[in-house]
C-alpha positions in Angstrom: 2.6 4.4 18.2 1.0 4.0 21.6 1.8 7.6 22.4 2.1 8.9 18.9 1.1 12.4 19.8 4.2 12.8 21.9 6.4 12.2 18.8 4.3 14.5 16.6 6.1 17.8 17.5 3.9 19.8 15.2 0.6 18.4 16.6 -1.7 21.0 18.0 -4.5 19.9 20.4 -7.8 21.3 19.5 -10.8 21.2 21.8 -13.1 23.9 20.4 -16.7 23.8 21.6 -18.1 27.1 20.4 -19.4 27.7 16.9 -16.9 29.3 14.5 -16.3 33.0 15.1 -17.9 35.0 12.4 -16.2 38.3 13.1 -13.3 37.6 10.7 -15.6 36.2 8.0 -17.3 39.4 6.9 -16.5 40.9 3.5 -16.3 39.3 0.2 -12.5 38.9 0.4 -13.0 36.3 3.2 -15.1 33.9 1.2 -13.6 30.5 0.2 -14.7 27.6 -1.9 -14.5 24.2 -0.2 -14.6 20.8 -1.9 -15.2 17.9 0.5 -14.4 14.4 -0.7 -16.0 11.7 1.4 -14.6 8.4 2.6 -15.6 4.8 2.0 -19.2 3.7 2.6 -20.2 7.3 2.7 -21.4 10.1 0.4 -21.8 13.8 0.0 -24.7 13.7 2.5 -22.0 13.3 5.2 -21.2 17.0 4.8 -24.6 18.6 5.2 -23.8 20.0 8.6 -20.4 21.3 7.4 -22.1 22.9 4.4 -24.6 24.7 6.6 -22.0 26.0 9.0 -19.6 27.2 6.3 -22.2 28.7 4.0 -23.7 30.6 6.9 -20.3 32.3 7.1 -20.4 33.2 3.5 -18.3 30.4 2.0 -19.2 28.1 -0.9 -19.3 24.3 -0.4 -19.3 21.4 -2.8 -19.9 17.9 -1.4 -20.2 15.5 -4.4 -21.0 11.8 -4.1 -18.7 9.5 -5.9 -19.9 6.7 -8.2 -21.4 3.7 -6.4 -21.7 5.6 -3.1 -24.4 7.4 -1.1 -27.3 8.4 -3.4 -25.4 7.0 -6.3 -25.1 3.5 -4.8 -27.2 2.1 -7.7 -24.1 2.7 -9.9 -21.9 0.4 -7.9 -20.3 -2.2 -10.2 -17.1 -4.2 -10.7 -15.9 -1.5 -13.1 -15.7 1.2 -10.4 -12.1 2.0 -9.6 -10.0 4.6 -7.8 -9.6 6.3 -11.2 -13.4 6.4 -11.5 -13.6 8.4 -8.3 -10.7 10.7 -9.2 -12.6 11.4 -12.4 -15.8 12.0 -10.5 -14.1 14.8 -8.6 -12.2 16.2 -11.5 -15.5 16.5 -13.4 -17.2 18.4 -10.6 -14.3 20.9 -10.8 -14.4 21.0 -14.6 -18.1 21.5 -15.1 -18.6 23.8 -12.2 -15.6 25.8 -13.4 -14.0 25.8 -9.9 -10.6 27.2 -8.9 -8.8 28.5 -5.8 -10.2 25.5 -4.0 -9.7 24.2 -0.5 -10.0 20.4 -0.9 -10.6 18.2 2.1 -10.4 14.4 1.8 -11.6 12.1 4.6 -10.3 8.6 5.1 -10.4 6.8 1.7 -11.0 10.3 0.3 -7.3 10.9 0.9 -6.5 8.4 -1.9 -8.9 10.4 -4.2 -7.7 13.9 -3.4 -4.1 12.8 -3.8 -4.8 11.8 -7.4 -7.1 14.8 -8.1 -4.6 17.5 -6.9 -1.8 15.8 -8.9 -3.8 16.2 -12.1 -4.7 19.9 -11.7 -2.5 21.4 -9.0 -3.0 24.9 -10.1 -6.6 24.8 -9.1 -6.0 24.4 -5.4 -5.1 26.9 -2.6 -5.0 24.4 0.3 -5.1 20.6 0.7 -6.4 19.1 4.0 -6.2 15.4 4.8 -8.9 14.6 7.4 -8.0 11.4 9.3 -7.2 10.1 5.9 -5.0 7.8 3.9 -1.9 9.5 2.6 -0.5 7.5 -0.3 2.7 8.0 -2.3 3.1 7.1 -5.9 2.2 3.5 -6.6 0.5 2.8 -3.3 -3.1 1.6 -3.0 -5.4 1.5 0.0 -4.7 -2.2 0.3 -1.0 -1.8 0.2 -1.2 0.9 2.9 -3.7 -1.2 5.1 -1.9 -4.5 5.0 -2.7 -8.1 4.1 -5.1 -8.7 7.0 -7.4 -5.9 5.9 -7.2 -6.9 2.2 -8.1 -10.5 3.1 -11.0 -9.4 5.3 -12.4 -7.0 2.7 -12.1 -9.6 -0.1 -13.9 -12.2 2.1 -16.7 -9.7 2.9 -17.2 -8.8 -0.7 -17.4 -12.4 -1.7 -19.7 -13.4 1.1 -22.0 -10.4 1.3 -21.2 -8.0 -1.6 -21.7 -10.0 -4.8 -17.9 -10.2 -5.2 -17.4 -6.6 -6.0 -18.5 -4.4 -3.0 -17.6 -4.3 0.6 -20.5 -3.7 3.0 -20.1 -1.6 6.1 -19.3 -3.8 9.1 -20.8 -1.7 11.9 -24.2 -0.5 13.0 -24.6 3.2 12.1 -27.5 5.6 12.0 -26.1 7.2 8.9 -27.0 5.8 5.6 -23.7 4.0 4.8 -23.6 1.8 1.7 -21.3 -0.9 0.3 -18.0 0.4 -1.1 -16.7 -0.6 -4.6 -14.0 -3.1 -4.1 -12.1 -2.1 -7.2 -11.2 1.3 -5.7 -9.2 -0.3 -2.9 -6.6 -2.3 -5.0 -5.8 0.3 -7.7 -2.6 2.3 -6.9 -2.5 6.0 -7.3 -0.2 7.3 -10.1 1.5 10.7 -9.4 3.4 12.7 -12.0 3.2 16.4 -10.7 4.5 16.1 -7.2 6.9 19.0 -7.6 4.0 21.4 -8.5 1.8 19.9 -5.8 4.6 20.5 -3.3 4.0 24.3 -3.7 0.5 24.0 -2.2 -0.1 24.4 1.6 -1.1 21.0 3.1 -2.2 20.1 6.6 -3.3 16.9 8.3 -6.1 16.6 10.9 -5.9 13.6 13.1 -8.8 12.3 15.2 -7.6 11.6 18.8 -9.3 10.5 21.9 -9.5 12.4 25.2 -6.0 11.3 26.1 -4.6 12.6 22.8 -4.1 9.1 21.4 -4.9 8.5 17.7 -7.2 5.9 16.2 -6.2 4.0 13.1 -4.6 6.8 11.1 -1.6 7.7 13.3 0.9 6.3 10.8 -0.4 8.6 8.1 -0.1 11.6 10.5 3.5 10.5 11.1 4.1 10.5 7.3 2.6 14.0 7.1 4.9 15.2 9.8 7.9 13.6 8.0 6.9 15.8 5.0 7.1 18.8 7.2 3.3 19.5 7.2 1.5 20.8 10.2 -0.5 18.1 12.0 -3.5 19.0 14.1 -5.3 16.7 16.7 -9.0 17.1 17.1 -10.8 15.2 19.8 -13.5 12.8 18.4 -14.0 9.6 16.5 -12.9 8.9 12.9 -16.0 10.7 11.5 -15.2 14.1 12.9 -17.4 15.8 10.3 -20.4 14.0 11.7 -19.5 14.2 15.4 -18.0 17.7 15.8 -18.8 19.7 12.7 -18.6 23.1 14.5 -15.2 22.4 15.9 -13.9 20.9 12.6 -15.2 23.9 10.7 -13.4 26.3 13.0 -10.2 24.3 12.8 -10.3 24.2 9.0 -10.8 28.0 8.8 -7.9 28.5 11.2 -5.7 26.3 9.1 -6.3 28.3 5.9 -5.9 31.6 7.7 -9.5 32.7 7.9 
């Protein structure tokens, strides 16, 4: 794991510093619809910069906020589960009548998009995991994270989160909010994996200047085992906040734009 990137034979190092090239984006045929699914403690506001960059290139961006998060933090409750968040995203797709979607899930959002795509696989053209959890059928975030993380989050929720929400444990200038505890213990249930397997999937891994991963290296290894392309992008876990130009360009290259 120390030198994970050496074992990821499909890993491509990405160090873009320029804004995305617009020369290939002209014409209506080049436009895409992106659906960004945020991670724990976050919200749709995390993707304002990504939205601006991609919409300036003619694309359409949806960046919903899931129940109990971001501007919807007042809806946080003991009843919010992973299924609640899967339904949040499915309802955006349903009521906006979306199709041919590029769905991008960050961190905890990987749990959500796995469930979403399994329900309606025909609506997606590409799936991108962004330094994200990559669950298999029957796995929860807690089962993927291990007992130490589960115990720490349960203690935080009991001590500081009224027993049902996990507060962010770091200082951050972004408006992060407590995350619903019930979303972390519920396993994802998958029934359409054969159909999902027909959709192009890629994994973007956050790496440091030496090419070493943060906490999501094992999920990139799982993606590699599936035969998916794995891309390394230099930056912290919140690449969409730190390097939105570089991330936008990489995503466009992944989907062939």
